N, C-alpha and C positions, 0 to 999 in steps of 0.2 A: 646817436648819443645814448649812453647808458649811465646808470648810477651804481657806484660800488657800495651797495648797502652794507650796513654794519651787521655782521652775522650774529645769530643767536648763540648762546653759550654751548648748546649741543644741537645735533641735527634734529630737524622736525619733519614729520611726515605730511602734515596738512596744516594750512594756515587759514584762519578766518580773518578777513580784513574788515575793519570798521570802515564802512563806505557811506559817506554822506552825499557823494555826488559832486563835492567841491573839488577845487584844484588839487589840494594836497592828497586827499584819499584816492583821487583818480590816478595820480602819478604812482602812488604806492601800489595800488591794485595792478596797474599795467606793468610796473617794473618787476614785481614779484612773479607775475605770470610769465613775463619775458625771460626771467632767469630760471624757469623750469619748476617753480614751486607749485604744488597742488593747492589751489586756493578756492575759497568760497567767500562770498561777500555777506556782511551783516549790515543792514540799514535800520537805524532806529528812527522811528517817526514820533517826534515829540508832540505833534499836533499844535504847536504854538504859533504857527504862521499860516496865513491863508493859502499859501502855495505848498504846504507840507506834502499833500497828496501828489501834487505835480512833481515834486522832487523825488518822491518814491517811484513814480512812473519813469522818470529820467534814469534812475538807477537800474530799474528793471530793463529798460531798453539797452543801456550800455552793457549790462551783464549778459543779456541775450546775444548781443553782437559779439562779445568776447567769449561766449560759451562758458560763463562763470556761474555756478549755482548762487542764487540770491535768497536770503531770508530777511523778510521785513518784519520788524518787531515794533508794535505800537506801545507807547508808554504814557502814563499819566504823571505829569509833573506836579508834585505836592510841595508847596513852598515850605511849610512847617517852620516858619520863622527865618528861613534862609532867603537870600537874594535869588532872583530868577536864574542867573548863571549857575550858581552853586546847586540849586535844586534840579535843574536840567542835567547837569553833569552827574549828580548822584543817581538820577533815574536812568541815565544812559549806561553808566558803568554797571548798575544792577542788572540791566537787560543784557549787557555783554556777558557778565558772569553767569547768568542763568542759561544763556545760549551755548556756552562752551561745553564741549564734551570732555571726558576725562583725558587729561594730557594734551588737549588741543591748544594751539597757540593763537592768540589774538594779536594781530599787527595793527598798530595805530600810526597815523601819518604825522605825528608831531615832529617838528624839525628844529633847527638851531635857533631860529628867530623865536619860536614858541618857548623854547627852553630859556632864552635870555629874558623874555617877558615874564615867565613864571618866576624866575629867580628874583627879578626886580619887584614884582607884585608882593611876593612873600616877604622880602626885605622891608617893604613899606608897611607891611602889616605886623612887623616885629617878630617874624618867625625865628626859631632857633635853627640849629645845624640840620635837623631832620627836614624842616621845611625848606631851607635854602638848598638842600640837595636836589630840589625840584623834581623833575621827571626822570625816573630811573629807566635805562634802556631795557631792563629785563626784570620782571618781578612776578610773583604768583598772582593769579586772578581766578576766583571761583575754583572750578575743577581743573583749570589749566594754567596758562601763562600769558603774560602781557609782554609784547615785544615792540620796541620803537626803533625801527631800522634806519630812520631818516634824520636822526639827531645831529649828524655831521654836516647836513646840507642846509643852506639858507633858502629862503623863499624864492630868491632870484633863480637859483639852480633848478628848483622844481618847475618854475614857469618856463624856463628854457627847455627843459625836458618835454613838458606838455606841448609846447609849440612845435618842437622838432618832430614829435610823433603824431601831430594832428589830433590831440585829445580834445574832447569837448567836456565842459563842466558847467555847473550852476554856481551862481553867486548869491549867497544869502544876504539880503539887504541889511539884516540886523548886524552884520559885521562892520557896518559903517556907523552904527549908532553910538555916539560918544557918551551916552548915558551909562553904558557898560564900562566897567573899570578897565578891562583888558583892551577894549577898542580905543579908549582914551589914551592909554599908554602906547598902543601900537601906532596910532595915527598922529598923536601930538607930541608925546614925550620922547619916544625912540628916535624919530627923525632929528630932534634937537641934539640928543646924545651922539648920534652918528655924525652930525655936522662938526662937533667938537672932537669926538673920538671915533674915527672911522671903524676901528676894530671893536666897538662897544659890544656887539653881539658875541664875538669870539671871547672877549674878556669875561663877560657875564656867564657865558656857558662854561668857561674854564673854572670860574669860581664855584659854580654848581657842582662840577665834577669833584673838586677838592672837598666841598662840603659833604658830598656823598661818600668819599673815602673816609672822612673823619667820622661820619655817622655809622659807617660799617664797623669801625674800631670800637665806638661807644656801644654799639649793639651787642658786641661780644661780652662786655662787662655787664650790660643790662641783663643779658640772659642768665649769667651766673648769679647776679643779685636777686633776680626774680625767683630763681630756683631755691635760694636760701630762705625766701619769705613765703614760699608756696606751702600749701597744705594738701591733704588728700582731696579736698574739694577745690576744683579750679576756680570757683567763684569766690574763694576766701583766701586772704593773706594774713599772716601773723603781724599784728601791730608791733610786737616786741622786736621782731626781726627787721621790720621797716624802720623802726626808730634808730637802729644801729647804723643805718646808711647815711651818708652825707645828704644834705637837703637836695642838691642838684641831682644826685643819682636817684634819690627817692622819687623825685618828680618824673624822671624818665621811666622808672620801673612802674609807677602807677599808670602812666600813659600806655606803656607796652602791655600791661595786664588788661586794661580796658579794651584795647584794640584786639587782643587775642580772644576776648570773649565775644567779639562782634558787636559791641555796644557803640553808641555814638562817641566820637572823640571827646575826651575830657577838655573842656575849656580851661583857659589859664586861671580864671577865677575859681574853677573847681579844684585845681591842685592846691591853691591857696587856702580854700575852705577846708579841705581835708587836712592840711597841715595844722590849721588853727583850731578846728572844731572837732575833728574825729580821731586823730592819732592819740591824743591824751584824754579823750572823753572817758567818763566813768563807765564801768563795764555794763551798767544797766541804764545808761542815759538815753539810749535810742537816738543818738546823733546821726543825722542823715544829710547828705548832699544829693539833690536830684537835678537832672537836666535832660531835656529832650527825650522823655519817656524812660529814662534809666535812673538808677540810684546807687550810691555807695553808702553803706550803713556800718556803724561801729557797734559791735556787740561782743561782750567778753573780751578776749584778746584778739579778736578778728576784725578785719574789714571785709564786708560782703558786697559784691557788685552784682546787679541783676537788672532786668527790665522791670518797670513798674507795671503791676497787674492788679486789677480790682480783685478784692478777696471774694470768696464765696458769699453770696447774699445770706445774711444771718437767718432768714426765714425759709431758705431753700431746702427742699426735701424731695426725694424721688424714690419710688419703688424699684427694686433691682433683683432679678432672678439669677444674675451671674452668667447667663448663657451667652451674652454678647458684651463687649466693652461698653461701659457707661461714660458718656461724654458729660463732663462737668461744666457748669456755666462759666467758670473762669478760664476755660481752655484746656484744663487737665483731663485725664481719663483714669478710670478705675477698671481693672481687668482681673478676672479670675482665670488663672492658667492651670491646666492639669485636671480639671473637673468639668462635668457637663453643666453644672449649675448648682444652686443651693437646694436643700431639701424643701424649703419653702421660701417665697419671696421675702427679702429683707428690705430695710430702709437705709438710704444714704442721705446724710444731711450735713449742714455746716455746724461748726462748733458754736455754742451759744454761751458757754461758761458754766462752771459748776459740775461738769461731767466727772464721773468716777469710773474706774475700770479695775477688774480683778485680774492681777497678773499671775502667770504660771508660778506654782510653788508658794503662793501667798494665800492666807486664809481670809484676808479682809481686802476691801477695795482701797484704791489709792486715787487721789485727785489727779485727773489726767493732765492738768496744767503742770503739776510738779513732776510727773513722769516725763513729759516732753522737755521740761527744763533740764532734768538730769541727763536726758539724751543729747542735750545741746542743740535742740531745734530752735532756731531764731523766731522771735515773735511774729515777724511778717510771713514766715513760712507756715506757722500754725494757722494763720488766717485762711490758708488755702487747703488745709488738711481735711479731707472728707471723713466723716465718721460712719462706720457700718454698724447698724443697730438692729435688734430684733423688734417684734411688734410691741413688746413691753417697754421699749426705749433703752434696754440694756446695751451699753457700748461693747461691741464685739471686736472692733479694730479701729485704729486711727491711721488711715491710709495704709501703707505697708510698714509703718514704723513700730507700731505697738499692736499686739494681739492679746485679747483676753484668753485666760487659761482654756476655757472650753472650746473657743473657736480655733485656737492654735492646735488643739488636739484633733479637731475635725479636719483641718488642713493636712496634718501629718498622716492621718489614716488614709487619706485620698491622694497623698503625695502631690497636693495642690499648692498653689501660691497665689496670694493676693498681691497685685502689682498696681501701685499708684504712680502715674506719670504727672508730675506737676506741670503747670503751664510753662511754655518756653520763656 
């Protein structure tokens, strides 16, 4: 007995299979190898169950028997306000993405029943068309791609395959725990739906496919709209350009922008808050929406999005000779490129207010605050800006954004460059 797996959009040289040791992933690993794919197995040990190490040992034994290379990755599941299911999934996918080589394909064993359950769960949570598209058969992941070749098959077909080929697998007892939403839906709700509508799984899966097609069409227009609102800084969008979009399109563009920056997904309340409080905020109001360690801020005509980082401590100061990069306490770095070091050690410190700097071609000093305002540096970025000073406290540079006249001349003579890397 074989399985006619859904092919990937283009040929692949090597496939990494997400291998839990359960029925579904055992079937996928066996079927891919039987069809001649060069495979390796990735097992993520969440450490959430007392038998987690035994499950890893089972995977090692199966892979040894089938002569499949196995990589076991241990992860720590951080709840961070999420449910256990969501937190474990986030940790698992992060581990998968990290383990993938450039261009490598990760195959996961999600099948038609999983797809139907995902569609229904997202519908119950009020998802839009993107969420109702459920699980895509092919999408980017990390440095490679994610492939789901079993979406056309139900759980019964996988069980029949496993029995026909004498496969052995493990059963995670947590899959029967009705406290988890998916388990409740799988064991209580789906049987009732199938009793009344025998083709419920097929119908829900078809609905997910149609939603995916609609989402693809919407994505094309989202891409155009995002490009129109974009600026030279990928972390900033024009508020004026956003305001010209219809409300529904603007919400999609905001979510796409945030996702492209690798920030946590915008909650529905976040989109509403941005609409009400940030889009029309005064240019100097400092309006902000923060969530899960990230923030969107309104300043001048722009919306800025970034991770929340603690600023440089106001009393922080360090000696620096420029010979090696200086690690800043907020996670940034300061580097002197093209020169072996300064003529004498200098001081690097945080801004404390009231600083002045003598700019090239000017006879008198200027308030550093006003210089940074004219350069368009947002207030929250100024809080991370390291100041390079001499022993007398004279400001020589503010990060790599502003150089004092004398220090700029010193750099030019040596063809050197001061480089500031802000925190991620």
